[in-house]
DOGUMAR-64077 format. One line per field, with one value per residue: residue number from 1; residue in one letter; x, y, z of N, C-alpha, C in turn. Coordinates in Angstrom, 2 decimals. Example, Ala and Ser with C-alpha at 12.3 -4.5 7.8 and 13.67 -1.06 7.14 Angstrom:
BEGIN
seq: 1; 2
type: A; S
nxx: 13.19; 12.85
nyy: -5.69; -2.25
nzz: 7.80; 7.08
caxx: 12.30; 13.67
cayy: -4.50; -1.06
cazz: 7.80; 7.14
cxx: 13.20; 12.90
cyy: -3.30; 0.03
czz: 7.80; 7.87
***
This chain:
BEGIN
seq: 1; 2; 3; 4; 5; 6; 7; 8; 9; 10; 11; 12; 13; 14; 15; 16; 17; 18; 19; 20; 21; 22; 23; 24; 25; 26; 27; 28; 29; 30; 31; 32; 33; 34; 35; 36; 37; 38; 39; 40; 41; 42; 43; 44; 45; 46; 47; 48; 49; 50; 51; 52; 53; 54; 55; 56; 57; 58; 59; 60; 61; 62; 63; 64; 65; 66; 67; 68; 69; 70; 71; 72; 73; 74; 75; 76; 77; 78; 79; 80; 81; 82; 83; 84; 85; 86; 87; 88; 89; 90; 91; 92; 93; 94; 95; 96; 97; 98; 99; 100; 101; 102; 103; 104; 105; 106; 107; 108; 109; 110; 111; 112; 113; 114; 115; 116; 117; 118; 119; 120; 121; 122; 123; 124; 125; 126; 127; 128; 129; 130; 131; 132; 133; 134; 135; 136; 137; 138; 139; 140; 141; 142; 143; 144; 145; 146; 147; 148; 149; 150; 151; 152; 153; 154; 155; 156; 157; 158; 159; 160; 161; 162; 163; 164; 165; 166; 167; 168; 169; 170; 171; 172; 173; 174; 175; 176; 177; 178; 179; 180; 181; 182; 183; 184; 185; 186; 187; 188; 189; 190; 191; 192; 193; 194; 195; 196; 197; 198; 199; 200; 201; 202; 203; 204; 205; 206; 207; 208; 209; 210; 211; 212; 213; 214; 215; 216; 217; 218; 219; 220; 221; 222; 223; 224; 225; 226; 227; 228; 229; 230; 231; 232; 233; 234; 235; 236; 237; 238; 239; 240; 241; 242; 243; 244; 245; 246; 247; 248; 249; 250; 251; 252; 253; 254; 255; 256; 257; 258; 259; 260; 261; 262; 263; 264
type: X; X; X; X; X; X; X; X; X; X; X; X; X; X; X; X; X; X; X; X; X; X; X; X; X; X; X; X; X; X; X; X; X; X; X; X; X; X; X; X; X; X; X; X; X; X; X; X; X; X; X; X; X; X; X; X; X; X; X; X; X; X; X; X; X; X; X; X; X; X; X; X; X; X; X; X; X; X; X; X; X; X; X; X; X; X; X; X; X; X; X; X; X; X; X; X; X; X; X; X; X; X; X; X; X; X; X; X; X; X; X; X; X; X; X; X; X; X; X; X; X; X; X; X; X; X; X; X; X; X; X; X; X; X; X; X; X; X; X; X; X; X; X; X; X; X; X; X; X; X; X; X; X; X; X; X; X; X; X; X; X; X; X; X; X; X; X; X; X; X; X; X; X; X; X; X; X; X; X; X; X; X; X; X; X; X; X; X; X; X; X; X; X; X; X; X; X; X; X; X; X; X; X; X; X; X; X; X; X; X; X; X; X; X; X; X; X; X; X; X; X; X; X; X; X; X; X; X; X; X; X; X; X; X; X; X; X; X; X; X; X; X; X; X; X; X; X; X; X; X; X; X; X; X; X; X; X; X; X; X; X; X; X; X
nxx: 31.58; 28.25; 26.95; 24.16; 23.13; 20.99; 18.11; 15.45; 12.28; 14.06; 15.79; 19.02; 20.56; 22.19; 22.13; 22.19; 21.79; 20.27; 21.88; 21.91; 19.90; 16.75; 13.19; 12.72; 12.59; 12.96; 15.48; 15.89; 18.35; 19.83; 22.59; 25.74; 26.79; 29.11; 32.09; 31.14; 29.74; 28.33; 25.88; 27.15; 29.78; 28.53; 27.37; 29.34; 31.02; 29.01; 27.94; 25.94; 25.87; 24.96; 22.32; 19.30; 17.81; 16.97; 18.83; 18.71; 20.34; 19.88; 20.59; 21.61; 20.19; 22.05; 24.44; 26.82; 26.01; 24.16; 25.77; 26.29; 28.05; 29.90; 30.92; 31.44; 30.78; 28.68; 26.81; 28.16; 28.26; 25.81; 25.53; 27.18; 25.82; 23.47; 23.72; 21.65; 19.12; 19.44; 20.65; 20.90; 18.08; 16.38; 17.43; 16.96; 14.19; 13.84; 14.93; 13.51; 11.11; 11.27; 10.82; 8.18; 7.42; 9.76; 9.89; 8.16; 8.80; 11.04; 9.97; 9.11; 11.18; 12.70; 13.01; 11.39; 9.61; 6.34; 5.49; 6.18; 8.91; 12.35; 14.20; 17.44; 19.53; 22.24; 24.17; 23.25; 21.81; 20.38; 18.52; 16.69; 15.47; 14.36; 12.63; 10.73; 10.05; 8.23; 6.78; 5.13; 4.15; 4.82; 4.88; 6.72; 8.88; 10.65; 13.59; 17.20; 19.74; 22.74; 25.08; 23.25; 22.02; 19.77; 18.86; 18.52; 19.34; 21.62; 23.26; 24.12; 26.35; 28.20; 28.89; 29.97; 32.17; 32.42; 31.12; 32.79; 32.08; 30.37; 26.89; 24.22; 21.58; 18.02; 14.50; 13.09; 15.27; 15.13; 12.68; 12.56; 14.61; 13.26; 11.28; 12.88; 13.26; 13.51; 13.56; 11.63; 9.47; 9.16; 6.83; 5.38; 6.37; 6.35; 5.60; 7.61; 10.28; 13.75; 16.58; 19.55; 22.77; 25.69; 28.81; 31.49; 33.21; 31.86; 30.46; 29.94; 27.23; 25.55; 25.74; 24.34; 21.86; 21.24; 20.78; 18.86; 16.66; 15.85; 15.60; 13.07; 11.61; 9.54; 10.07; 13.07; 16.48; 20.05; 23.26; 26.32; 29.37; 32.54; 35.92; 34.56; 34.37; 32.84; 32.52; 32.27; 34.15; 37.42; 38.42; 38.25; 35.56; 34.07; 33.99; 33.42; 35.61; 37.68; 36.26; 36.59; 37.78; 36.29; 33.75; 33.41; 32.61; 29.91; 28.64; 27.89; 26.66; 24.59; 23.84; 23.12; 21.04; 19.35; 18.43; 17.71; 15.14; 13.78; 13.07; 11.40
nyy: -2.88; -3.65; -6.67; -9.12; -12.23; -14.36; -16.05; -15.64; -16.82; -18.66; -17.19; -16.06; -13.38; -10.55; -8.35; -4.85; -3.01; -0.02; 2.84; 2.42; 0.55; -1.31; -0.51; 0.12; 1.87; 0.25; -0.64; -2.77; -4.41; -5.10; -7.10; -6.15; -8.36; -8.25; -7.28; -5.82; -9.23; -10.47; -10.62; -10.18; -8.84; -6.66; -5.42; -4.56; -2.86; -0.92; 0.36; 2.64; 3.45; 5.79; 6.00; 5.94; 3.40; -0.01; -1.43; -4.01; -6.70; -8.78; -11.98; -12.64; -14.74; -17.61; -16.78; -15.95; -17.32; -18.98; -20.18; -22.98; -25.42; -23.85; -22.31; -20.30; -21.07; -22.64; -21.00; -19.29; -21.13; -21.17; -18.78; -18.75; -20.63; -19.37; -15.95; -14.27; -15.48; -17.27; -16.67; -13.65; -12.43; -14.41; -14.63; -11.89; -11.82; -13.79; -12.91; -10.50; -11.74; -12.94; -11.17; -10.09; -12.82; -12.93; -10.68; -10.86; -12.76; -11.25; -9.48; -10.57; -11.65; -9.21; -6.02; -4.24; -1.46; -1.35; -0.32; 1.43; 0.00; 0.77; 0.42; -0.65; -1.20; -2.39; -2.35; -5.62; -5.88; -3.41; -3.87; -5.76; -4.13; -2.07; -3.61; -4.56; -2.36; -2.03; -4.25; -3.60; -4.87; -4.70; -2.41; 0.77; 2.93; 4.86; 5.01; 3.63; 3.52; 2.29; 2.41; 0.96; -1.64; -0.78; -1.43; -4.57; -5.32; -3.63; -4.67; -7.07; -7.16; -6.87; -9.15; -10.78; -11.98; -14.25; -16.23; -16.39; -15.73; -13.50; -12.40; -14.60; -13.12; -13.78; -14.07; -14.56; -13.87; -10.77; -10.44; -10.92; -9.02; -6.46; -6.64; -6.15; -3.55; -0.48; 1.61; 2.08; 1.18; 3.03; 4.41; 2.29; 2.02; 2.27; 5.38; 6.61; 8.71; 8.96; 8.14; 7.80; 6.88; 7.19; 6.23; 7.93; 6.52; 4.35; 1.80; 3.02; 2.82; 1.98; 4.27; 6.13; 4.83; 4.96; 7.85; 8.49; 7.15; 8.91; 11.04; 10.47; 10.17; 11.78; 12.59; 12.03; 11.77; 12.59; 11.21; 11.91; 10.30; 10.94; 8.91; 6.70; 3.33; 0.47; -1.92; -2.06; -2.68; -4.56; -7.37; -10.50; -10.09; -11.51; -11.28; -9.43; -6.54; -3.93; -0.74; 1.07; 4.09; 4.88; 3.57; 4.32; 7.23; 6.80; 5.75; 7.94; 9.67; 8.10; 7.44; 10.30; 10.91; 8.86; 9.09; 11.68; 11.12; 9.49; 11.05; 12.73
nzz: 30.86; 31.14; 30.13; 29.07; 28.14; 26.23; 24.78; 22.63; 21.48; 20.19; 19.30; 19.40; 21.60; 22.58; 25.26; 26.59; 29.36; 30.42; 31.52; 35.18; 34.99; 35.46; 34.23; 31.11; 27.54; 24.75; 22.27; 19.26; 17.65; 14.72; 13.04; 10.97; 8.02; 7.29; 9.05; 12.58; 12.88; 14.50; 16.85; 19.67; 18.93; 17.81; 19.63; 21.30; 19.20; 18.59; 21.23; 22.39; 25.08; 26.52; 26.03; 27.24; 27.36; 27.09; 25.10; 22.77; 21.02; 18.32; 16.90; 13.76; 11.19; 11.09; 12.27; 14.89; 17.75; 16.22; 14.11; 12.07; 13.85; 14.46; 12.48; 9.60; 7.14; 6.29; 5.62; 3.85; 1.63; 0.69; -0.27; -2.18; -3.79; -4.95; -4.37; -3.89; -4.21; -2.47; -0.42; 0.60; 0.23; 1.60; 4.06; 5.00; 5.18; 7.19; 9.26; 9.65; 10.16; 12.42; 14.50; 15.83; 17.69; 19.06; 20.46; 22.09; 23.76; 24.81; 26.28; 28.30; 29.32; 30.09; 32.02; 30.23; 28.76; 27.52; 25.29; 22.01; 20.00; 19.44; 16.37; 14.93; 12.26; 10.51; 7.57; 5.74; 8.04; 8.11; 5.78; 7.14; 9.12; 7.82; 5.96; 8.34; 8.94; 7.00; 6.91; 9.28; 11.57; 14.01; 16.45; 16.10; 17.04; 16.47; 13.99; 12.81; 10.65; 9.44; 7.36; 5.29; 3.33; 1.38; -1.12; -2.41; -4.49; -5.19; -3.81; -4.45; -6.51; -4.75; -3.71; -5.34; -5.46; -3.95; -4.97; -7.47; -9.80; -12.20; -11.08; -12.12; -13.63; -13.19; -14.53; -12.15; -10.27; -10.54; -10.04; -7.28; -6.31; -6.82; -4.72; -2.70; -2.63; -1.28; -1.37; -3.89; -2.64; -0.36; 0.27; 1.55; 4.17; 7.57; 8.84; 10.71; 12.83; 11.10; 10.81; 9.04; 8.77; 7.02; 5.70; 4.44; 3.17; 2.12; 0.06; -3.03; -4.37; -2.27; -0.86; -2.70; -3.07; 0.00; 0.23; -1.93; -0.54; 2.01; 0.78; -0.48; 1.82; 4.42; 7.33; 7.83; 7.86; 6.82; 7.65; 7.06; 7.82; 8.25; 6.87; 7.45; 6.31; 5.17; 6.55; 10.54; 12.22; 13.09; 11.10; 12.26; 13.30; 15.14; 17.82; 20.66; 20.25; 20.69; 20.56; 17.31; 15.81; 14.06; 14.34; 16.78; 16.27; 14.71; 16.74; 18.67; 17.44; 16.80; 19.95; 20.75; 18.73; 18.84; 21.84; 22.04; 20.29; 22.20; 24.18; 23.12
caxx: 30.02; 27.55; 25.84; 23.38; 22.67; 19.65; 17.54; 14.22; 11.96; 15.15; 16.61; 20.24; 20.67; 23.03; 21.19; 23.13; 20.75; 20.24; 22.47; 21.17; 19.10; 15.34; 12.38; 12.85; 12.27; 13.72; 16.17; 16.30; 19.04; 20.19; 24.13; 25.98; 27.45; 30.70; 32.73; 31.10; 29.37; 27.87; 25.30; 27.79; 30.56; 27.95; 26.88; 30.85; 30.75; 27.92; 27.20; 25.42; 25.86; 24.38; 20.76; 18.20; 17.12; 17.50; 19.67; 18.72; 21.13; 19.55; 21.80; 21.18; 20.62; 23.41; 25.53; 27.20; 25.70; 23.70; 26.42; 26.37; 29.16; 30.43; 31.49; 30.17; 30.81; 27.27; 26.06; 29.13; 27.92; 24.04; 25.81; 27.80; 24.68; 22.74; 23.64; 20.15; 17.71; 19.52; 21.35; 20.47; 16.46; 16.00; 18.31; 15.90; 12.64; 13.71; 15.29; 12.46; 9.70; 11.51; 10.77; 6.91; 7.79; 10.97; 9.84; 6.89; 9.41; 11.83; 9.18; 8.53; 12.53; 13.66; 12.36; 11.47; 8.28; 5.21; 5.30; 6.54; 10.20; 12.76; 15.37; 18.60; 19.98; 23.50; 24.30; 22.04; 20.63; 19.71; 17.45; 16.12; 14.97; 13.28; 11.28; 10.27; 9.00; 7.36; 5.54; 4.11; 3.67; 5.15; 4.34; 7.78; 8.88; 11.96; 14.49; 18.22; 20.20; 23.91; 25.63; 22.33; 21.40; 18.27; 18.43; 19.35; 20.22; 22.94; 24.53; 24.57; 27.61; 29.38; 29.14; 30.19; 33.68; 32.29; 30.72; 33.58; 31.58; 29.08; 25.60; 22.99; 19.67; 16.93; 13.27; 12.73; 15.90; 14.68; 11.26; 13.06; 15.28; 12.45; 10.50; 13.49; 14.02; 13.38; 13.32; 10.32; 8.53; 8.96; 5.34; 4.96; 7.27; 5.61; 5.74; 8.34; 11.42; 14.62; 18.18; 20.38; 24.28; 26.07; 30.00; 31.69; 34.20; 30.87; 30.38; 29.30; 25.87; 25.15; 25.24; 23.50; 20.60; 20.64; 20.32; 17.56; 15.40; 15.83; 15.04; 11.53; 10.69; 9.09; 10.97; 14.32; 17.77; 21.11; 24.42; 27.88; 30.99; 34.13; 36.74; 33.92; 34.18; 31.54; 32.81; 32.51; 34.97; 38.36; 37.93; 37.07; 34.54; 33.04; 34.03; 33.71; 36.54; 37.78; 35.42; 37.28; 37.52; 34.91; 32.49; 32.86; 31.76; 28.70; 27.92; 27.89; 25.55; 23.35; 23.52; 22.40; 19.56; 18.05; 18.25; 16.41; 14.13; 12.95; 12.66; 9.82
cayy: -2.48; -4.83; -7.48; -10.17; -12.92; -15.13; -16.61; -15.04; -17.21; -19.28; -15.91; -15.37; -12.03; -9.60; -7.10; -4.11; -2.23; 1.42; 3.13; 2.52; -0.80; -1.11; -0.43; 1.30; 1.51; -0.80; -0.38; -3.88; -3.95; -6.13; -6.47; -6.66; -9.51; -7.87; -7.27; -6.76; -10.19; -11.17; -9.90; -9.64; -8.15; -5.53; -4.74; -4.06; -1.95; 0.28; 0.26; 3.50; 3.59; 6.66; 5.66; 5.67; 2.38; -1.41; -2.32; -5.66; -6.99; -10.12; -12.56; -12.78; -16.03; -18.43; -16.16; -16.17; -18.54; -19.78; -20.65; -24.17; -26.10; -22.49; -21.62; -19.46; -22.16; -22.96; -19.31; -18.92; -21.98; -20.60; -17.25; -19.40; -21.27; -18.18; -14.93; -13.33; -16.09; -18.49; -15.80; -12.36; -12.34; -15.50; -13.91; -10.48; -12.45; -14.81; -12.17; -9.67; -12.38; -13.43; -10.10; -10.29; -13.60; -12.66; -9.33; -11.13; -13.14; -10.13; -8.65; -11.70; -11.83; -8.26; -4.76; -3.12; -1.14; -2.28; 1.08; 1.11; 0.10; 1.63; -0.55; -0.06; -2.16; -2.10; -3.33; -6.20; -5.85; -1.94; -4.02; -6.14; -2.87; -1.50; -4.98; -4.43; -1.19; -2.01; -5.15; -2.81; -6.05; -4.44; -1.01; 1.11; 4.38; 5.30; 3.91; 4.14; 2.53; 2.58; 1.91; -0.16; -2.42; -0.11; -1.98; -6.05; -5.05; -2.93; -5.75; -8.49; -7.32; -6.75; -10.43; -11.72; -12.96; -15.19; -17.36; -16.45; -15.15; -12.48; -12.89; -14.78; -12.62; -14.57; -13.03; -14.55; -12.95; -9.13; -9.91; -10.70; -7.89; -5.50; -6.43; -5.95; -2.34; 0.05; 3.17; 1.90; 0.55; 4.20; 4.57; 1.28; 2.14; 2.83; 6.76; 7.26; 9.25; 7.88; 8.23; 7.27; 7.21; 6.71; 6.40; 8.57; 5.47; 3.06; 1.72; 4.24; 2.68; 1.90; 5.58; 6.77; 4.41; 5.85; 9.25; 8.29; 7.14; 9.97; 12.09; 10.09; 10.14; 13.08; 12.42; 11.30; 12.99; 11.74; 12.13; 11.05; 9.89; 11.11; 7.99; 5.21; 2.55; -0.39; -2.49; -1.33; -3.27; -5.15; -8.59; -11.23; -9.60; -12.42; -11.50; -8.21; -6.03; -2.59; 0.22; 1.76; 5.71; 5.71; 3.07; 5.52; 8.44; 6.17; 5.43; 9.05; 10.06; 7.33; 7.98; 11.49; 11.01; 7.98; 9.76; 12.89; 10.49; 8.62; 12.50; 13.45
cazz: 30.19; 31.43; 29.20; 29.22; 26.72; 26.15; 23.49; 22.84; 20.52; 19.40; 18.17; 20.32; 21.70; 23.66; 25.92; 27.28; 30.17; 30.85; 32.96; 36.59; 35.22; 35.69; 33.32; 30.05; 26.47; 24.00; 20.84; 18.88; 16.77; 13.77; 12.77; 9.73; 7.67; 7.50; 10.67; 13.20; 12.26; 15.45; 17.83; 20.90; 18.45; 17.30; 20.79; 21.47; 18.49; 19.12; 22.74; 23.01; 26.35; 26.95; 25.81; 28.49; 26.69; 26.53; 23.38; 22.42; 19.69; 17.65; 15.81; 12.41; 10.76; 10.80; 12.39; 15.81; 18.07; 15.11; 13.00; 12.01; 13.56; 14.89; 11.33; 8.73; 5.86; 5.94; 5.04; 2.43; 0.66; 0.42; -0.90; -3.53; -4.49; -5.34; -3.24; -3.96; -3.78; -1.21; 0.97; 1.02; 0.45; 2.88; 5.59; 5.46; 5.18; 8.14; 10.35; 9.99; 10.50; 14.13; 15.38; 16.61; 18.92; 19.90; 21.07; 23.20; 24.94; 25.47; 27.39; 29.51; 30.36; 30.62; 32.24; 29.02; 28.62; 26.35; 24.58; 20.53; 20.27; 18.38; 15.81; 14.23; 11.00; 9.74; 6.31; 5.51; 9.02; 7.56; 5.21; 8.30; 9.73; 6.71; 6.17; 9.65; 8.96; 5.89; 7.61; 10.37; 12.47; 15.53; 16.55; 15.85; 17.68; 15.32; 13.14; 12.52; 9.74; 9.44; 5.97; 5.09; 2.41; 1.25; -2.33; -2.25; -6.06; -4.99; -2.78; -5.06; -7.31; -3.77; -3.01; -6.48; -5.01; -3.16; -6.07; -8.24; -11.14; -12.18; -10.93; -13.18; -13.23; -13.86; -14.37; -10.55; -9.26; -10.71; -9.08; -5.94; -6.30; -6.77; -3.80; -1.60; -2.96; -0.13; -2.21; -4.36; -1.45; 0.67; 0.88; 2.48; 5.48; 8.93; 9.11; 11.77; 12.56; 10.33; 10.77; 8.00; 8.68; 5.89; 5.74; 3.26; 2.24; 1.85; -1.20; -3.97; -5.22; -0.97; -0.60; -3.30; -2.29; 1.39; -0.26; -2.30; 0.55; 2.57; -0.27; -0.51; 3.44; 5.21; 8.29; 7.36; 7.67; 6.44; 8.31; 6.81; 8.96; 7.62; 7.11; 7.55; 5.10; 4.98; 8.30; 11.85; 13.15; 12.18; 11.00; 11.76; 13.56; 15.63; 19.16; 21.02; 20.20; 21.12; 19.22; 16.43; 15.97; 13.31; 15.01; 17.91; 15.72; 14.75; 18.36; 19.37; 16.60; 17.43; 20.90; 20.45; 17.93; 20.03; 23.36; 21.51; 20.16; 23.17; 25.24; 22.93
cxx: 29.45; 26.50; 25.29; 23.53; 21.63; 19.04; 15.76; 13.49; 12.65; 16.00; 17.72; 20.16; 21.85; 21.97; 22.11; 21.91; 20.92; 21.06; 21.34; 20.19; 17.66; 14.30; 12.72; 12.53; 13.33; 14.22; 16.47; 17.45; 19.65; 21.75; 24.27; 26.51; 28.74; 30.87; 31.91; 29.48; 28.49; 27.13; 26.65; 29.16; 30.02; 27.70; 28.47; 31.03; 29.87; 27.07; 25.84; 24.86; 25.11; 22.90; 19.86; 17.16; 17.85; 17.74; 19.90; 19.38; 20.93; 20.67; 21.09; 21.30; 21.56; 24.80; 25.59; 26.66; 24.72; 24.22; 26.17; 28.17; 30.06; 31.39; 30.67; 30.07; 29.73; 26.53; 26.81; 28.70; 26.49; 24.45; 26.46; 26.72; 23.73; 22.62; 22.13; 18.98; 18.19; 20.10; 20.73; 19.02; 15.77; 16.43; 17.43; 14.53; 12.66; 14.13; 14.06; 11.25; 9.93; 11.16; 9.63; 7.28; 8.94; 10.87; 8.87; 7.75; 10.94; 11.15; 8.98; 10.19; 13.04; 12.77; 12.00; 10.04; 7.39; 4.94; 6.13; 8.21; 10.69; 14.04; 16.26; 19.16; 21.46; 23.82; 23.12; 21.08; 19.81; 18.36; 16.67; 15.10; 14.13; 12.01; 10.65; 9.12; 7.74; 6.20; 4.56; 3.42; 3.53; 5.00; 5.96; 7.85; 10.06; 12.79; 15.65; 18.89; 21.74; 24.45; 24.41; 22.03; 19.92; 17.94; 19.06; 20.12; 21.33; 24.09; 24.93; 25.77; 28.83; 29.73; 29.60; 31.51; 33.60; 31.65; 31.83; 33.20; 30.53; 27.73; 24.82; 21.72; 19.20; 15.92; 13.06; 13.72; 15.59; 13.32; 11.32; 13.50; 14.40; 11.77; 11.00; 14.24; 13.13; 12.90; 12.10; 9.52; 8.36; 7.76; 4.87; 5.77; 6.30; 6.36; 6.42; 9.58; 12.46; 15.60; 18.92; 21.78; 25.00; 28.01; 30.98; 32.66; 33.27; 30.98; 29.35; 27.55; 25.04; 24.78; 24.37; 21.87; 20.32; 20.36; 19.09; 16.38; 15.17; 15.32; 13.10; 11.06; 10.79; 9.94; 12.08; 15.45; 19.07; 22.84; 25.53; 28.94; 32.01; 35.13; 35.96; 33.85; 32.81; 31.50; 32.57; 33.38; 36.00; 37.79; 38.82; 35.66; 33.59; 32.82; 34.03; 35.02; 36.47; 37.20; 36.86; 36.94; 36.49; 33.82; 32.30; 31.95; 30.52; 28.19; 27.44; 26.81; 24.14; 22.92; 22.71; 21.13; 18.71; 17.44; 17.47; 14.95; 12.98; 12.93; 11.64; 8.80
cyy: -3.84; -5.35; -8.34; -10.89; -13.55; -15.45; -16.10; -15.71; -18.05; -18.49; -15.63; -13.90; -11.34; -8.46; -6.24; -3.39; -0.80; 1.31; 3.22; 1.03; -0.46; -0.78; 0.43; 1.06; 0.59; -0.38; -2.25; -3.58; -5.52; -5.83; -6.59; -8.04; -9.42; -7.51; -5.75; -7.56; -11.06; -10.11; -9.15; -8.79; -6.58; -4.70; -3.82; -2.56; -0.68; -0.02; 1.14; 3.66; 4.46; 7.40; 5.17; 4.46; 0.88; -1.39; -3.75; -6.02; -8.44; -10.48; -12.57; -14.48; -16.94; -17.55; -16.34; -17.12; -19.43; -20.13; -22.18; -24.91; -25.05; -22.27; -20.92; -20.21; -22.15; -21.96; -19.06; -20.01; -21.62; -19.35; -17.76; -20.25; -20.24; -16.88; -14.22; -14.36; -17.20; -17.81; -14.75; -11.90; -13.32; -15.00; -12.65; -11.14; -13.05; -14.14; -11.16; -10.18; -12.92; -12.43; -10.14; -11.60; -13.27; -11.14; -9.84; -11.63; -12.23; -9.57; -9.30; -11.82; -10.66; -7.16; -3.78; -2.79; -1.67; -0.93; 0.48; 0.73; 0.57; 0.25; 0.33; -1.50; -1.56; -3.07; -3.99; -5.97; -4.36; -2.95; -5.25; -4.71; -2.47; -2.47; -5.07; -3.53; -0.96; -3.33; -4.54; -3.97; -5.51; -2.74; 0.02; 2.38; 5.29; 4.12; 4.64; 2.96; 3.13; 1.78; 0.86; -0.89; -1.96; -0.77; -3.20; -5.89; -4.89; -3.65; -6.75; -8.37; -7.29; -8.25; -11.39; -12.46; -14.02; -16.44; -17.16; -16.26; -14.40; -13.21; -13.23; -14.21; -13.54; -13.71; -13.12; -13.81; -11.42; -9.20; -9.87; -9.64; -6.39; -5.41; -6.16; -4.32; -1.20; 1.50; 3.20; 2.12; 1.81; 4.37; 3.48; 1.20; 2.76; 4.37; 7.29; 7.64; 8.13; 8.55; 7.26; 7.77; 6.46; 7.06; 6.72; 7.54; 4.12; 2.92; 2.93; 3.92; 2.61; 3.42; 6.29; 6.10; 4.63; 6.71; 9.41; 8.07; 8.04; 10.92; 11.85; 9.99; 11.59; 13.36; 11.58; 12.43; 11.37; 12.30; 11.22; 11.44; 9.99; 9.74; 6.74; 4.75; 1.59; -1.13; -1.60; -1.95; -4.03; -6.66; -9.45; -11.05; -10.52; -12.37; -9.95; -7.79; -4.36; -1.68; 0.70; 3.20; 5.76; 5.06; 4.27; 6.84; 7.85; 6.36; 6.71; 9.61; 9.36; 7.64; 9.35; 11.42; 10.04; 8.74; 11.05; 12.18; 10.20; 9.72; 13.08; 12.92
czz: 30.42; 30.18; 29.30; 27.85; 27.11; 24.91; 23.84; 21.49; 19.59; 18.61; 19.54; 20.54; 22.38; 23.97; 26.54; 28.17; 30.16; 31.76; 34.32; 36.47; 35.18; 34.46; 32.36; 28.57; 25.95; 22.86; 20.34; 17.67; 15.80; 13.21; 11.51; 9.29; 7.60; 8.78; 11.15; 12.92; 13.27; 16.27; 19.22; 20.18; 17.86; 18.54; 21.34; 20.78; 18.59; 20.64; 22.77; 24.40; 27.19; 26.84; 26.84; 28.09; 26.94; 25.51; 23.38; 21.15; 19.39; 16.77; 14.66; 12.11; 10.55; 11.07; 14.00; 16.74; 17.12; 13.86; 13.12; 12.22; 14.10; 13.76; 10.31; 7.11; 5.10; 4.84; 3.78; 1.40; 0.09; -0.47; -2.51; -4.39; -5.38; -4.58; -3.09; -3.55; -2.50; -0.10; 1.40; 0.94; 1.69; 3.91; 6.04; 5.94; 6.78; 9.32; 10.70; 10.24; 11.70; 14.98; 16.45; 17.72; 19.50; 20.81; 22.32; 23.80; 25.66; 26.58; 28.65; 30.33; 30.99; 30.94; 31.46; 29.08; 27.67; 25.24; 23.02; 20.85; 18.79; 17.77; 15.07; 13.60; 10.54; 8.54; 6.20; 6.86; 8.59; 6.97; 6.07; 8.65; 8.58; 6.35; 7.33; 9.62; 7.93; 6.29; 8.38; 11.38; 13.75; 15.41; 16.64; 16.52; 16.89; 14.95; 12.90; 11.71; 9.50; 8.18; 5.44; 3.58; 2.02; -0.41; -2.39; -3.56; -6.30; -4.43; -3.42; -5.65; -5.92; -3.38; -4.17; -6.19; -4.51; -3.93; -6.88; -9.41; -11.04; -11.80; -11.88; -13.04; -13.75; -13.97; -12.49; -9.74; -9.58; -9.97; -7.61; -5.36; -6.39; -5.38; -2.51; -1.90; -2.08; -0.50; -3.20; -3.57; -0.36; 1.23; 1.64; 4.29; 6.60; 9.14; 10.55; 11.57; 11.87; 10.45; 10.01; 8.38; 7.65; 6.16; 4.61; 2.50; 1.97; 0.44; -1.99; -4.41; -3.52; -0.77; -1.07; -3.14; -1.23; 0.80; -0.80; -1.64; 1.27; 1.62; -0.30; 0.87; 3.85; 6.53; 8.48; 7.54; 7.82; 6.85; 7.75; 7.87; 8.08; 7.84; 6.95; 6.33; 5.43; 6.38; 9.39; 12.88; 12.35; 12.17; 11.78; 12.08; 14.20; 16.81; 19.43; 20.88; 20.69; 19.97; 18.52; 16.56; 15.51; 13.88; 16.46; 17.16; 15.58; 15.86; 18.61; 18.75; 17.23; 19.00; 20.89; 20.08; 19.01; 21.01; 23.04; 21.20; 21.49; 24.43; 24.50; 23.36
***
């Protein structure tokens, strides 16, 4: 599998060209903070080799080549300080806000066409993709989400183990959580085709949020993947690794769907 690496507007990325190379549409992705938790590892888990498009996997803040001293300790410390206000919400804001400048440089570096881009996000990367759809600063062709964080409020209890204590909800925390509730904000999302892939063994609250979002949108479909838990790769999920059977099943769903969207 041919891969390219580079940096666009300060954001490291791993890029996979379409078969045969050459100018083609662009799919931009954001990885999980669970495994696979780097752009290179995510590219290996979901390569989408049959899609006639460039797949550019952007590194999330403080992940992959953006880790401080090559370690996740700095990100974990933010999560322990305040998992919502210092960690989850700032990560989503920053990653989504980086797209317009990164896209401009990607178009200068790679032979991608100048049409609308497609986006893919998994777990917290799904919240990034949804924030991009809500911001509507970049023309979007289609979007896919895998085990996404549709509501950050639902993610907070899943991360309480990092702090070693229950989260202390404040008025500010409630306000911020509401601003990252994409079921409530469904009317703000760009009206593009949306595929939501949900693992049958994913966290129940995340699955419920996914179904609620699909129910609010006119052009959305939900696909359940048997045996898929939340992660898409084995720990530690930092380096490219052989594709798990469950990730292969997701990859096949995404490949078929994106190929169909690009043909329309």
